[in-house]
N, C-alpha and C positions, 0 to 999 in steps of 0.2 A: 590412586590414579586421579588426575584432574578431570575437569568437566569436558565433555565432548560437545562439539557444535557442528551443525549441518547448515550450510548456506544454500538457498535455492533462489534462482533469479528467473523472472518471467517477463517478457515484453507484452504490451497491450497498446491498442490505439483508441484514443477517445478525444472528443471535443469538449471545450468549455468556453465560457466567457466570463468577464469580470464586470461587475456593476456596483462599484463601491464609491462612496463620496470622494471625489477628487481623482478617481481612477476608473475609467470605463474602457473596456476593450471588447471588440466584436468577437463573435464566435470564431474559434479557430481550433485546429487539432494539433495533437502531438503524438509522437511515438514514445510512449511512456515506458518505464521499466520499474518493476517492483523487485526488491531483493530483501529476503528475510533470513535472518540467522536464528536457528532454533537450538535450544539446549536439549540434549537427549542421550540416548544410549545407542550402541552399535545396532544397526538393523532397523532403527526407527526412522524410516524415510517416507514410507507410503502416506501416512496420515498428514505429516506436515506439508508435503508436496500437494496432496489432494485438497487440503483446506485452502492453500494459496491458489490453486487452479480454480476452485469454486469462486473465489473472490474475483479473480481475473475474468472469468466467464461472465460475471455480473457487470463488470465495468467495460469490457472490450466492445469497441464500436458503438459507444453510447454517447449521449450528451450528459456529461457528469453533473451539470446543474439540475438535472431531473432525477438523480439518484436519491431515493428516500433516505438512505443513511447519511447523506450530505445535506439534507434539508436545512435551510437557514444559514448555511456556511458557504463561503467562497471556495469553490473546488480547486484549491491549490495543491501543490505537492505535499505541503504540511498537513492539510486536511485529509488527503488520501492516505498518508502514512499513518495518521491517527486512526482513521477508519479501518485500515487493514489490521493494525495492531488489535483493535477491539474485536474484529471479526475472528482473528486467530485465537485470542484469549477465550472468546465465547465457545470455541471448539475444544477448549481444554488443553491447548498446546502451550509449551513453555518457550516463550519468545524472548530472545536476547536483544534483538534489534530489528527494526524495519526501516528500509530506505525506499523512497520513491523518487525516480528521476523524471523530471518534466522536460528538460533539455539536456544537451550534452554537458553543459557546465553548471547545471542546477539540480541539486539533490536535496531532499529533506529527510531527516532521520527522526525516528521516534522509538522510545523504549520506556519501560517503567523504571522509576528510580529505585535503587536498592536491589536491582537484579543484574 
């Protein structure tokens, strides 16, 4: 039998701003969405969904620039996807892919190479 995958998607609302050389943007909010595909076995749904929900609860209705896990980084969809991947891996989960949507037409994806 091949690998089994579980995909979980969760919305969240958060603000951020950009302050980069040549690109400054005032504080503004988005209706973000995180989507994670986990590798697992039948019935393994509670831990992956719970770990994603924990991360969402930490980010939801916050100013992302103030998140400790994003310190020193511009809080873009790319940075959030990486942060979420690291959070889930620290929980011992087998993650195939993480995607974070910032806008309807803007997604960033993250995964470990070789997985």
